[in-house]
C-alpha positions in Angstrom: 18.3 22.5 55.5 17.4 24.8 58.4 14.8 26.4 56.1 13.3 23.0 55.3 13.1 22.1 59.0 11.3 25.3 59.8 8.8 24.9 56.9 5.1 24.2 57.3 5.4 20.9 55.3 8.1 19.6 57.6 6.1 20.2 60.7 3.0 18.7 59.1 5.0 15.6 58.2 6.4 15.4 61.8 2.8 15.6 63.2 1.6 12.9 60.7 4.5 10.6 61.7 3.7 11.1 65.4 0.1 10.3 64.9 0.9 7.2 62.7 3.4 5.8 65.3 0.8 6.1 68.0 -1.9 4.5 65.9 -3.4 1.1 65.9 -2.5 0.7 62.2 1.2 1.1 63.1 0.9 -1.4 66.0 -0.9 -3.9 63.6 1.8 -3.5 60.9 4.6 -4.0 63.5 3.0 -7.3 64.7 2.6 -8.4 61.1 6.2 -7.6 60.4 7.3 -9.5 63.4 5.3 -12.4 62.3 7.0 -12.3 58.9 10.4 -12.2 60.6 9.5 -15.3 62.6 8.3 -17.2 59.5 11.6 -16.3 57.8 13.7 -17.4 60.7 11.8 -20.7 61.4 11.0 -21.7 57.8 12.5 -25.0 56.8 12.0 -24.3 53.1 13.9 -21.0 53.3 16.6 -22.7 55.4 17.2 -25.2 52.7 17.2 -22.5 50.0 19.5 -20.2 51.8 22.2 -22.7 52.9 25.5 -22.6 51.1 26.3 -25.5 48.8 29.2 -27.9 49.1 31.0 -26.5 46.0 30.7 -22.9 47.3 31.9 -23.8 50.8 34.9 -25.7 49.5 35.9 -23.0 46.9 38.1 -20.8 49.2 40.4 -23.7 50.2 40.4 -25.5 46.9 43.5 -26.0 44.8 41.8 -24.3 41.8 41.2 -21.1 43.9 44.7 -21.0 45.1 46.1 -21.7 41.7 44.1 -18.9 40.0 44.9 -16.5 42.9 48.6 -17.2 42.4 48.5 -16.8 38.6 46.4 -13.6 38.6 48.6 -12.1 41.3 51.9 -13.2 39.7 52.5 -9.7 38.1 51.9 -8.1 41.4 54.3 -10.5 43.1 57.0 -9.8 40.5 56.5 -6.0 40.8 56.7 -6.2 44.6 60.0 -8.1 44.3 61.3 -5.4 42.0 60.1 -2.7 44.4 62.0 -4.4 47.3 65.1 -4.7 45.2 65.1 -1.0 44.3 63.1 0.4 47.2 65.3 3.5 47.7 64.9 4.5 44.0 61.2 4.1 44.0 60.7 5.9 47.3 62.7 8.8 46.1 60.6 9.2 42.9 57.6 11.5 43.1 56.0 9.7 40.1 56.4 6.3 41.7 54.8 7.4 44.9 52.0 9.0 43.0 51.4 5.8 41.0 51.4 3.8 44.2 48.8 6.1 45.9 46.7 6.1 42.8 46.8 2.3 42.7 45.6 2.1 46.3 42.6 4.2 45.3 41.5 2.1 42.3 37.9 2.1 43.5 37.9 5.9 43.3 39.3 5.7 39.7 36.6 3.1 38.8 33.8 5.4 40.1 35.0 8.1 37.7 35.5 5.6 34.9 31.9 4.3 35.0 30.6 7.9 35.1 32.4 8.6 31.9 31.8 5.3 30.1 28.1 4.9 30.8 27.1 8.4 29.6 28.6 8.0 26.1 25.8 8.1 23.5 25.2 5.0 21.5 26.2 6.7 18.3 29.7 7.4 19.7 30.0 4.1 21.7 32.6 1.5 21.0 32.7 -1.8 22.9 36.5 -1.5 23.1 36.0 1.3 25.6 35.0 -1.2 28.4 37.9 -3.5 27.7 40.4 -0.6 27.6 38.9 1.0 30.7 38.9 -2.0 33.0 42.3 -3.1 31.6 43.7 0.3 32.7 42.1 -0.2 36.1 43.8 -3.6 36.4 47.2 -2.0 35.6 46.5 0.8 38.1 45.7 -1.9 40.7 49.0 -3.7 40.0 50.8 -0.3 40.5 49.3 -0.1 44.0 50.2 -3.8 44.7 53.8 -3.1 43.8 54.5 -1.3 47.1 52.1 -3.3 49.4 52.3 -7.0 49.9 48.7 -7.2 51.2 47.2 -5.4 48.2 46.2 -8.3 45.9 43.5 -9.3 43.5 40.7 -11.2 45.3 39.7 -14.4 43.5 38.5 -16.1 46.7 35.4 -13.9 47.2 34.4 -14.0 43.5 33.3 -17.6 44.1 33.2 -20.9 42.3 30.2 -20.5 40.0 31.3 -17.3 38.3 34.7 -18.9 37.6 32.8 -21.9 36.0 30.7 -19.5 34.0 33.6 -17.5 32.6 35.5 -20.8 31.9 32.4 -22.0 30.0 32.7 -18.9 27.8 36.1 -20.0 26.5 34.8 -23.5 25.8 31.9 -22.0 24.0 34.3 -20.4 21.6 36.3 -23.6 21.0 33.1 -25.7 20.3 31.2 -22.9 18.5 29.4 -23.4 15.2 31.2 -20.2 14.0 34.4 -19.8 16.1 35.5 -16.7 14.4 32.2 -15.0 15.1 32.2 -16.2 18.7 35.7 -14.8 19.4 34.5 -11.2 19.2 31.9 -11.9 21.8 34.5 -13.5 24.0 36.2 -10.1 24.3 33.0 -8.7 25.8 32.9 -11.4 28.4 36.6 -10.7 29.2 35.7 -7.1 29.8 33.0 -8.2 32.2 35.4 -10.5 34.0 37.9 -7.7 34.4 35.1 -5.6 35.8 34.2 -8.2 38.4 37.8 -8.9 39.3 38.8 -5.2 39.8 35.5 -4.2 41.6 35.7 -7.0 44.2 39.4 -6.5 44.7 39.5 -2.7 44.9 36.6 -2.1 47.3 38.0 -1.8 50.8 35.2 -0.3 52.8 31.8 1.4 52.9 33.0 4.7 51.3 34.2 2.8 48.2 30.8 1.1 47.9 29.0 4.5 48.1 31.3 6.0 45.5 30.7 3.2 43.1 26.9 3.3 43.7 27.1 7.1 43.1 28.9 6.5 39.9 25.9 4.3 38.8 23.6 7.1 40.0 25.3 9.6 37.6 24.4 7.2 34.7 20.8 7.1 35.9 20.6 10.9 36.2 22.1 11.7 32.8 20.3 9.0 30.8 17.0 9.7 32.6 17.2 13.5 32.0 17.9 12.8 28.3 14.9 10.4 28.3 12.6 13.1 29.7 14.0 15.6 27.2 13.1 13.1 24.4 9.5 12.9 25.8 9.3 16.7 25.8 10.6 16.9 22.3 8.3 14.1 21.2 9.1 10.5 20.3 7.7 8.9 17.2 5.9 5.7 17.7 8.0 2.8 16.3 5.8 0.0 15.0 8.6 -2.6 15.6 8.5 -1.8 19.4 4.7 -1.8 20.0 1.5 -3.3 18.6 -0.5 -0.2 17.7 -3.9 -2.0 17.7 -3.6 -3.4 21.2 -1.7 -0.3 22.5 -3.8 2.3 20.8 -3.0 5.8 22.1 0.3 4.9 23.6 3.0 7.5 23.0 6.5 6.6 21.6 8.9 4.8 23.9 11.9 6.8 25.0 15.3 5.1 24.7 17.6 7.9 25.9 21.1 7.3 24.4 20.9 3.4 24.5 19.4 2.9 21.0 16.6 0.7 22.4 13.9 1.4 25.0 14.2 -2.1 26.5 17.9 -1.7 26.9 17.5 1.7 28.6 14.9 0.1 31.0 17.3 -2.8 31.8 20.0 -0.3 32.7 17.5 1.5 35.0 16.4 -1.7 36.9 20.0 -2.6 37.5 21.1 0.9 38.8 17.9 2.4 40.4 18.1 0.1 43.5 21.6 1.4 44.1 20.3 5.0 44.0 17.5 4.0 46.5 20.2 2.6 48.7 22.0 5.9 48.6 18.8 7.6 49.8 18.5 5.2 52.7 22.2 5.4 53.8 23.1 9.1 53.1 24.0 11.0 56.3 23.8 14.5 54.8 20.5 16.1 53.9 21.7 17.5 50.6 23.0 14.1 49.5 19.7 12.5 50.4 17.7 15.1 48.6 19.9 14.7 45.5 19.6 11.0 45.5 15.8 11.3 45.9 15.7 13.6 42.8 17.8 11.1 40.8 15.6 8.2 41.8 12.4 10.2 40.9 13.7 11.1 37.5 14.9 7.5 36.9 11.5 6.1 37.8 9.8 8.6 35.6 12.1 7.6 32.7 11.5 3.9 33.4 7.8 4.5 33.0 8.4 6.3 29.7 10.2 3.3 28.2 6.9 1.3 28.4 9.0 -1.8 28.9 6.7 -4.3 30.5 9.3 -6.9 31.5 11.4 -4.2 33.1 8.4 -2.9 35.0 7.8 -6.3 36.5 11.5 -6.7 37.1 11.7 -3.4 39.0 8.6 -4.3 41.0 10.3 -7.5 42.0 13.5 -5.7 42.9 11.6 -3.3 45.2 9.9 -6.2 46.9 13.3 -8.0 47.5 14.9 -4.8 48.7 12.2 -4.2 51.3 12.3 -7.9 52.2 16.1 -7.9 52.8 16.4 -4.4 54.3 13.5 -4.4 56.7 11.1 -7.3 56.5 8.7 -5.7 58.9 7.9 -3.1 56.3 6.5 -5.7 53.9 2.8 -5.3 54.9 3.1 -1.5 54.7 4.8 -1.8 51.3 2.1 -4.1 50.0 -0.6 -1.6 51.1 1.3 1.3 49.5 1.5 -0.6 46.2 -2.2 -1.3 46.2 -3.0 2.4 47.0 -0.7 3.6 44.2 -2.5 1.5 41.5 -5.3 4.0 40.8 -2.7 6.8 40.3 -1.0 5.1 37.4 -1.4 6.8 34.1 -3.9 5.2 31.7 -1.3 4.4 29.1 0.9 2.6 31.6 -2.1 0.7 33.1 -3.2 -0.4 29.6 0.3 -1.4 28.8 0.5 -3.6 31.9 -2.8 -5.3 30.9 -1.3 -6.4 27.6 1.4 -8.6 29.2 -0.7 -11.8 28.9 -2.7 -10.7 25.9 -2.1 -13.2 23.1 -3.4 -10.7 20.6 -0.3 -8.5 21.3 2.2 -9.2 18.5 5.1 -8.4 20.7 4.0 -11.1 23.1 3.0 -13.6 20.4 6.3 -13.1 18.5 8.3 -14.6 21.4 6.7 -18.1 21.0 8.6 -18.9 17.7 11.8 -17.5 19.4 11.4 -19.8 22.4 10.7 -22.8 20.1 13.8 -22.1 18.0 15.9 -21.8 21.2 14.5 -25.1 22.6 15.3 -26.8 19.2 18.9 -25.7 19.6 19.0 -27.1 23.1 17.5 -30.4 21.8 20.0 -30.7 19.0 23.0 -29.5 20.9 22.3 -29.6 24.6 25.9 -29.7 25.9 27.9 -27.4 23.8 25.1 -25.1 22.4 25.5 -23.2 19.2 28.4 -21.0 20.2 29.2 -17.8 22.1 27.4 -14.7 20.9 24.2 -13.9 19.0 26.0 -14.2 15.6 26.9 -17.8 16.0 23.4 -18.7 17.3 21.7 -16.8 14.4 23.9 -18.8 11.8 23.1 -22.1 13.5 19.4 -21.5 13.6 19.3 -20.2 10.0 21.4 -23.1 8.6 19.4 -25.8 10.3 16.0 -24.0 9.6 14.9 -23.9 13.3 13.1 -20.6 13.2 9.8 -20.1 11.4 8.5 -16.5 11.7 8.5 -13.4 9.6 10.6 -11.2 12.0 14.3 -11.9 11.9 15.8 -13.9 14.8 18.0 -11.6 16.9 18.1 -13.5 20.2 15.8 -15.8 22.2 14.2 -13.0 24.2 14.9 -15.1 27.3 18.0 -14.7 29.4 18.2 -18.3 30.5 17.6 -19.9 27.1 20.0 -17.5 25.4 22.8 -18.3 27.8 22.2 -22.0 27.3 22.2 -21.9 23.5 25.4 -19.8 23.5 27.5 -21.3 26.3 26.0 -24.8 26.6 24.9 -26.7 29.6 28.0 -25.8 31.7 27.5 -22.1 31.0 23.8 -22.3 31.9 24.6 -24.1 35.2 27.4 -21.6 35.9 25.1 -18.7 35.2 22.1 -19.9 37.3 24.5 -21.0 40.0 26.3 -17.6 40.1 23.1 -15.7 40.5 21.6 -18.0 43.2 24.9 -18.1 45.0 25.4 -14.3 45.1 21.8 -13.5 46.0 21.6 -16.3 48.7 24.9 -15.1 50.2 23.8 -11.5 50.3 20.5 -12.5 51.9 22.3 -14.6 54.5 24.9 -11.9 55.2 22.4 -9.0 55.7 20.2 -11.1 58.0 23.1 -11.3 60.5 24.6 -7.9 59.9 24.0 -4.7 61.9 22.3 -1.8 60.0 24.9 0.1 58.0 25.5 1.7 54.6 27.3 -1.4 53.4 24.4 -3.6 54.4 21.9 -1.3 52.6 24.0 -1.3 49.4 24.3 -5.1 49.5 20.6 -5.4 49.8 20.1 -3.1 46.8 22.6 -5.0 44.7 20.9 -8.4 45.4 17.5 -6.8 44.7 18.7 -5.4 41.4 20.0 -8.9 40.4 16.6 -10.4 41.3 14.9 -7.8 39.2 17.2 -8.5 36.3 16.5 -12.2 36.6 12.8 -11.7 36.5 13.1 -9.3 33.5 15.2 -12.0 31.9 12.2 -14.2 31.6 11.1 -12.1 28.7 14.3 -10.4 27.4 18.0 -11.0 27.0 19.9 -8.4 29.0 23.4 -9.1 27.4 22.3 -8.3 23.9 24.2 -5.0 24.4 27.8 -5.4 25.7 27.6 -2.2 27.7 24.5 -3.5 29.6 26.4 -6.8 30.2 29.2 -4.8 31.8 26.7 -2.9 34.0 25.1 -6.2 35.0 28.4 -7.6 36.1 29.3 -4.4 37.9 26.2 -4.8 40.0 27.0 -8.4 40.6 30.5 -7.5 41.7 29.3 -4.6 43.9 27.1 -7.1 45.7 30.0 -9.4 46.4 32.1 -6.5 47.6 29.2 -5.4 49.8 29.1 -8.9 51.3 32.8 -8.8 52.0 32.6 -5.4 53.7 29.6 -6.4 55.8 31.4 -9.5 57.1 34.4 -7.4 58.0 32.2 -5.0 59.9 30.5 -7.9 61.7 33.9 -9.5 62.7 35.2 -6.1 63.9 32.1 -5.4 66.1 
């Protein structure tokens, strides 16, 4: 790092920064940022949107919360009683003490687990890996809870709406049009629930948050490097992914090892904000440079996917991240975005222009999908067709609700697909969960001192916002592994909120 500090480029950058901070442009942007902050603090509209609802406020003291907390922690309570009864035996055992210490470091084990799970190629992937992996983490957590009375699973901070959503998944199987087909998908949602439960409970401080974010960063690095390698080797243009007439001259879309370019792009919009957070909160120069390299390769790979919905989602995530992290930078960020437009490659710019082009078959093909999904909601608004894409496909086929040449895979809309799978209760639980988590994160970081936990919380909330925008044109849970990554980011945001509040109380 000393070589870097003595270099010509470093001194040039220092001079430019000094000139900028003394310039009228900087003073103007600071005033504009202060004005934005005042509008946020004094806005009646934002005050209504950001306030916590009655159900969310009552959750922590509710009977249901205490009942679920007791049931989920029953194994830990029984193991602790066994430990107290045979304390001398356990304390004299090297293996017991090792198991206890490993259990107390469940967050470290999870960071290694996600590094291993999320770099497995699609051809070798099995959805059982997620279930087995997070079940093993749960057992490890119970091992740590055996020797410590205060080491317990945290249901309280998970919140009311996620519990409603996961409960709706079980009901969606019971009332499914094809219960046997839906049961398999229930296992995927159980894996996601275990991910949320373990992540929220295992994270104890800022270092745990940074480890988990770094685990996601490894996934970004490995998958993005493989995506760049695919581009170098050459990717054949797949006619099912792109309209060749409207997108003439566009190269093949990279998919890394996720089998689908849209899926790869969805993984990147969920994890790239966490990598950016690591850049902002890293204290060591080598860590920051490494995170910058990972972020740059990830953005490059995201561009190579040519996934329009994910590009829009990523742009939204960046706006939200700046808004939550430092609102005064919004004017400068807007100027930077405008300046960067001319530097976009022609193929990417032309691809962006096709978003609202009705002649694009990819865009036009979504209309029959939306119509079929709305017909399912009209005929079965409360229960839906049943959990999982298989049950929905059978329902739509048997009732002849879809009229297009391409086969119906899913609704290509996050919100519609959740409704037709999990019914009205699942839809309300899903939307409520996202709004509750994002609002809580925004409210927490507004009243929290600058810290790594605050930055990672901002990044998690921004990633969720980007995913929700992307979900307007795609269904992110079509691949169970992406579903697990989605809920990991959701849980990491909750854990970040918890750590931020502890830091604020301790200050």
